[in-house]
C-alpha positions in Angstrom: -28.7 57.9 15.9 -30.4 55.8 18.6 -29.1 52.6 17.1 -25.5 53.9 17.2 -25.9 55.0 20.9 -27.4 51.6 21.8 -24.5 49.8 19.9 -22.0 51.9 21.8 -23.6 51.1 25.2 -23.7 47.4 24.3 -20.1 47.4 23.3 -19.0 49.1 26.5 -21.1 46.7 28.6 -19.6 43.7 26.7 -16.1 45.0 27.2 -16.7 45.4 30.9 -18.1 41.9 31.1 -15.1 40.5 29.2 -12.8 42.1 31.7 -14.8 40.6 34.6 -14.6 37.2 33.0 -10.9 37.5 32.6 -10.2 37.3 36.4 -13.4 35.8 37.8 -13.2 32.3 39.0 -11.0 30.1 41.1 -7.2 30.5 41.0 -4.5 28.4 42.6 -1.8 30.4 44.3 1.8 29.2 44.0 4.4 29.5 46.8 7.2 31.8 45.6 9.9 29.7 47.3 8.8 26.1 46.6 6.8 26.5 43.4 4.1 24.3 45.0 0.3 25.1 45.1 -0.6 26.9 48.3 -4.3 27.9 48.3 -7.3 28.4 46.1 -8.7 32.0 45.8 -12.1 32.6 44.3 -12.4 36.0 42.6 -15.9 37.4 42.0 -17.0 40.6 40.3 -20.1 42.4 41.4 -21.1 45.8 40.1 -17.7 46.3 38.5 -15.7 45.6 41.7 -13.6 42.5 42.1 -13.0 40.8 45.4 -11.2 37.5 46.2 -11.4 35.1 49.1 -9.4 32.0 50.1 -11.7 29.0 49.6 -9.2 26.2 50.2 -5.7 25.4 51.4 -3.5 22.7 50.0 -1.9 22.1 53.4 -4.9 20.6 55.1 -3.2 20.9 58.5 -3.7 24.7 58.3 -7.5 24.6 57.6 -8.2 26.0 61.1 -5.5 28.7 61.0 -6.6 32.3 61.7 -5.2 35.6 60.7 -3.7 36.7 64.0 -1.4 39.2 62.4 -4.2 41.1 60.7 -4.8 44.5 62.1 -8.3 45.3 60.5 -11.7 43.6 60.6 -10.1 40.3 59.4 -8.1 39.9 62.7 -8.8 36.5 64.3 -10.8 35.2 61.3 -10.1 31.8 59.7 -7.9 32.0 56.7 -10.3 29.8 54.7 -13.1 32.1 53.8 -11.0 35.2 54.4 -11.4 38.1 51.9 -7.9 38.9 50.8 -8.6 41.0 47.7 -10.8 44.1 48.0 -11.9 46.9 45.8 -10.4 46.1 42.4 -11.8 48.0 39.5 -11.2 47.4 35.8 -9.0 49.9 34.0 -8.3 48.7 30.5 -6.9 45.2 30.6 -5.9 45.6 34.3 -7.7 45.6 37.6 -6.4 48.4 39.9 -7.3 50.6 42.9 -7.8 47.8 45.4 -5.8 46.0 48.0 -4.5 42.5 48.8 -3.8 41.0 52.2 -1.0 38.6 53.0 -2.6 36.5 55.7 0.9 35.2 56.7 2.0 38.6 58.1 -1.3 40.6 58.1 0.1 43.3 55.8 -2.2 44.9 53.3 -0.7 46.1 50.0 -1.9 48.1 47.0 -2.8 45.6 44.2 -2.9 45.2 40.5 -4.3 42.2 38.6 -4.1 41.2 35.0 -4.3 38.1 32.9 -1.3 37.1 30.8 -1.1 33.9 28.8 -4.1 32.4 30.6 -2.5 33.0 34.0 -3.4 35.7 36.6 -0.6 38.1 37.5 -1.0 39.4 41.0 1.1 42.4 42.0 1.2 43.7 45.6 3.2 46.9 46.1 4.1 49.7 48.4 5.4 52.8 46.5 7.8 51.4 43.8 8.6 48.2 45.7 6.5 45.3 44.5 6.3 41.5 44.2 4.4 39.8 41.4 2.9 36.3 41.7 1.5 34.1 39.0 -1.7 32.2 39.8 -3.2 29.5 37.7 -6.8 28.3 37.1 
C-alpha cells in the first residue's frame, strides 16, 4: 500500500515538473503585424507558479524605455527586466489564473499559456474577447 501511495505521489510530482518544463525558459515574442522578433521573455516556475519577465529587446534603441502607461507597481520601470506574466498555475496542459501585461499600453489582461508544436501559445483576454500570440524558443 505504501509503495502504491509513493508511486502516485511521484507520478503527480513528475507530471507537475513536466508541465513546468513545458513553458519554462526563454521565448522570443513575435510582432503581430510585422512577423519580426520583438523581445525575449524568460518564464520561470517556482512553487508551481509561473512568471515571466522581459530580458531583452530586439530593437536596441528601446533598451532604456520605461512603462509609463502602466498603472500598477510597474509604472515607470524599465521594460527590460519588467515582469509581464504573473500568477500562472498549471491546470492540465495549460497554465491559467494569471495575468499578462502589454507594456506598450500598460493594460493587464487575464492570461492562458500552453505549448503547441513546440511553440508557446500566449492568450490575453477580457471576457470573451482575446488575442493569441505564438512565441518561439
